C-alpha positions as CSV (number, residue, x, y, z in Angstrom):
1,M,-11.1,-20.8,-37.8
2,V,-9.4,-21.7,-40.7
3,K,-6.6,-19.4,-39.5
4,C,-6.4,-20.8,-36.3
5,E,-5.9,-24.4,-36.7
6,L,-2.9,-23.2,-38.8
7,Y,-1.2,-21.5,-36.5
8,Y,-2.5,-23.4,-33.1
9,K,-1.4,-26.9,-33.0
10,P,-2.4,-29.6,-30.9
11,P,-1.9,-30.6,-28.2
12,S,-0.5,-26.9,-27.4
13,T,-2.1,-24.7,-24.6
14,N,-3.3,-22.1,-27.4
15,W,-4.9,-25.0,-28.8
16,Y,-7.0,-25.7,-26.1
17,I,-7.7,-22.2,-25.2
18,Y,-8.3,-21.7,-29.3
19,K,-10.9,-24.9,-29.1
20,E,-12.4,-23.5,-25.3
21,Y,-13.3,-20.2,-27.3
22,Y,-14.5,-21.9,-30.2
23,F,-16.6,-24.0,-27.7
24,L,-18.2,-21.4,-26.2
25,L,-18.8,-18.9,-28.8
26,A,-20.8,-22.2,-30.4
27,M,-22.4,-22.5,-27.2
28,H,-23.8,-19.0,-26.9
29,T,-24.4,-18.5,-30.8
30,R,-26.9,-22.2,-30.4
31,K,-24.5,-23.6,-33.2
32,Y,-24.8,-27.2,-31.1
33,N,-23.4,-29.4,-33.8
34,Q,-20.4,-27.4,-33.9
35,A,-19.8,-27.4,-30.6
36,T,-20.0,-31.0,-30.4
37,A,-17.5,-31.3,-33.2
38,A,-15.5,-29.6,-30.8
39,V,-16.0,-31.6,-27.6
40,Q,-15.5,-34.6,-29.6
41,Q,-12.3,-33.8,-31.0
42,V,-10.9,-32.5,-28.3
43,L,-12.0,-35.4,-25.8
44,A,-10.9,-37.8,-28.3
45,A,-7.8,-37.0,-29.0
46,P,-5.2,-39.4,-27.9
47,F,-2.9,-36.8,-25.8
48,F,-6.1,-35.4,-23.9
49,K,-6.2,-38.1,-21.4
50,F,-2.2,-36.6,-20.6
51,T,-3.1,-32.6,-20.1
52,H,-3.9,-31.1,-17.0
53,E,-6.7,-33.1,-14.9
54,N,-8.4,-29.5,-14.1
55,R,-8.1,-29.0,-17.8
56,Q,-9.6,-32.5,-18.1
57,E,-12.0,-31.8,-15.9
58,K,-13.2,-28.5,-17.5
59,W,-14.2,-30.3,-20.6
60,R,-15.8,-32.5,-19.2
61,I,-18.3,-30.0,-18.1
62,F,-18.7,-28.6,-21.7
63,E,-19.2,-31.9,-22.7
64,A,-22.3,-31.7,-20.1
65,Y,-23.7,-28.8,-21.0
66,N,-23.8,-30.1,-24.8
67,Y,-25.2,-32.9,-23.9
68,I,-27.9,-30.6,-22.2
69,M,-28.3,-28.6,-24.9
70,Q,-28.2,-31.3,-27.8
71,R,-31.4,-33.0,-25.5
72,A,-33.6,-29.8,-25.3
73,E,-33.2,-29.8,-29.1
74,G,-34.6,-32.8,-29.6
75,I,-31.4,-34.7,-30.5
76,E,-31.6,-37.9,-29.4
77,A,-29.3,-40.6,-28.3
78,E,-29.8,-43.0,-31.2
79,N,-29.1,-40.1,-33.9
80,N,-25.9,-39.4,-32.0
81,P,-24.0,-42.7,-30.4
82,H,-21.6,-39.6,-28.4
83,F,-24.6,-39.1,-26.1
84,E,-24.9,-42.5,-25.2
85,K,-21.8,-42.4,-23.3
86,F,-22.9,-39.3,-20.5
87,K,-24.3,-40.3,-17.5
88,L,-24.8,-38.1,-14.4
89,T,-23.4,-40.4,-12.0
90,R,-19.9,-40.7,-13.9
91,F,-19.8,-37.1,-14.9
92,L,-19.7,-36.2,-11.4
93,N,-17.4,-38.8,-10.8
94,E,-15.0,-37.4,-13.4
95,T,-15.3,-33.8,-12.1
96,P,-14.1,-34.4,-8.2
97,I,-11.5,-31.2,-8.4
98,Y,-14.1,-28.6,-10.1
99,N,-17.1,-30.3,-7.1
100,K,-15.1,-28.8,-4.6
101,D,-14.3,-25.8,-5.6
102,K,-16.3,-23.2,-3.9
103,E,-15.2,-20.1,-6.6
104,G,-14.7,-21.8,-9.9
105,F,-17.5,-24.9,-11.6
106,N,-19.4,-25.5,-8.9
107,I,-22.3,-23.7,-10.0
108,S,-21.7,-25.0,-13.6
109,I,-21.5,-28.6,-12.2
110,L,-24.8,-27.9,-9.8
111,V,-26.7,-26.5,-13.1
112,V,-25.8,-29.4,-14.9
113,Q,-27.6,-32.0,-12.4
114,I,-30.9,-29.3,-12.4
115,M,-30.3,-29.8,-15.8
116,I,-30.5,-33.1,-16.5
117,F,-33.5,-34.1,-13.4
118,L,-35.9,-31.3,-15.1
119,L,-34.7,-33.2,-18.5
120,D,-35.5,-36.7,-16.9
121,R,-38.3,-35.2,-15.5
122,K,-37.2,-36.1,-11.7
123,F,-39.2,-33.7,-9.8
124,E,-38.3,-35.7,-6.1
125,E,-34.7,-35.6,-7.0
126,L,-34.7,-31.7,-8.2
127,A,-36.7,-30.7,-4.5
128,E,-33.6,-32.5,-2.7
129,K,-31.1,-30.8,-4.7
130,V,-32.8,-26.8,-4.2
131,D,-31.7,-27.6,-0.7
132,A,-28.3,-28.0,-1.2
133,I,-28.7,-25.1,-3.8
134,K,-29.9,-22.8,-1.5
135,R,-27.0,-23.8,0.9
136,Y,-24.7,-23.1,-1.5
137,A,-25.5,-19.6,-2.5
138,R,-26.0,-18.5,1.4
139,R,-22.3,-19.1,1.5
140,T,-20.7,-18.4,-1.4
141,Y,-23.0,-15.3,-3.2
142,Q,-22.1,-11.6,-1.2
143,K,-24.9,-9.0,-0.6
144,N,-25.1,-7.1,-4.1
145,S,-23.0,-9.7,-6.2
146,E,-24.0,-9.3,-9.7
147,Y,-23.6,-12.7,-11.0
148,K,-26.1,-13.8,-13.5
149,S,-25.7,-17.5,-12.2
150,Q,-27.1,-16.1,-8.8
151,T,-30.0,-14.8,-10.8
152,F,-30.8,-17.9,-12.2
153,I,-30.5,-20.1,-9.0
154,N,-33.1,-17.5,-7.6
155,M,-35.6,-18.8,-10.6
156,I,-34.6,-22.5,-9.7
157,I,-35.8,-21.9,-6.0
158,L,-38.8,-19.9,-7.7
159,A,-40.2,-22.5,-9.4
160,D,-39.7,-25.1,-6.7
161,K,-41.9,-22.7,-5.0
162,C,-44.4,-22.8,-7.5
163,E,-43.8,-26.7,-7.6
164,C,-42.7,-26.8,-10.6
165,K,-46.3,-25.7,-12.6
166,F,-45.4,-24.1,-15.5
167,P,-48.1,-21.3,-15.2
168,E,-47.4,-20.1,-11.7
169,T,-43.3,-20.8,-12.4
170,L,-43.5,-18.6,-15.9
171,E,-45.4,-15.8,-15.0
172,A,-43.1,-15.6,-10.9
173,S,-40.2,-15.6,-12.8
174,K,-41.3,-13.0,-15.5
175,D,-39.3,-9.9,-13.9
176,L,-36.2,-12.3,-13.1
177,Y,-36.0,-13.3,-16.6
178,E,-36.0,-9.9,-18.2
179,E,-33.3,-9.0,-15.7
180,L,-31.5,-12.2,-17.5
181,K,-31.4,-11.2,-20.2
182,I,-30.4,-7.5,-20.0
183,K,-28.5,-7.9,-17.4
184,K,-24.4,-7.3,-18.3
185,Y,-22.0,-10.5,-19.1
186,S,-19.9,-10.7,-15.4
187,H,-16.5,-12.1,-15.3
188,S,-14.3,-12.5,-12.3
189,N,-10.6,-13.9,-11.4
190,S,-12.4,-17.3,-11.1
191,Y,-14.7,-19.2,-13.6
192,E,-17.8,-17.8,-11.1
193,G,-18.7,-15.6,-13.8
194,L,-18.8,-17.4,-16.5
195,E,-21.7,-18.4,-19.0
196,I,-21.2,-22.0,-20.8
197,V,-24.7,-22.0,-21.7
198,P,-26.2,-18.4,-21.3
199,Y,-28.9,-18.9,-18.5
200,A,-31.7,-16.7,-20.6
201,H,-31.0,-19.7,-22.9
202,L,-31.0,-21.8,-20.0
203,W,-34.3,-21.0,-18.5
204,E,-36.0,-21.0,-21.4
205,V,-35.2,-25.2,-21.5
206,V,-36.4,-25.4,-17.9
207,L,-39.5,-23.7,-19.1
208,H,-40.0,-26.3,-21.6
209,C,-39.6,-28.9,-19.3
210,L,-42.4,-27.5,-16.9
211,K,-44.4,-26.9,-19.7
212,Q,-44.9,-31.0,-20.8
């Protein structure tokens, strides 16, 4: 990291790329405080608002996932004023490009909505979103595709069938959960294969929400 800070100076493209991979590494290794620091540094940079809108939306999505995992870890807003600023409606309004991107971050945005509903225990809204997820899966995923996001979506649909009851969902999802853990990371030319947070980690959060 020290060398990267030395060689990659903001607001160069290489600086953004370095920060992106640093953030993803922190998220995958559960170093959420380090991920938070990276998000805050990028979003607070005075030149950020002048960068390409796709890059701005990508970092808004990163911010959303970081918020989800911090909440899941029990970090309260009063202990971190940064998270008081996160609002789901505003997030959706700030990501119009990727929201319409059928082969990019669209699934990541859907997952953000799912996880926020679960954390807020808004199960009726979650049930309504599941219908949209089913439609998305039917028109997006090809037969025999191996995206881990597809497995996660199937698990969310399964939880909905179990009426979000913890014991039933835990039992019904065991095989898919093991599949998530052993399935290799799959990446394509788009961001469809990107795991901002490992889906196995997200499923742990889902089960925790249902258990509560």
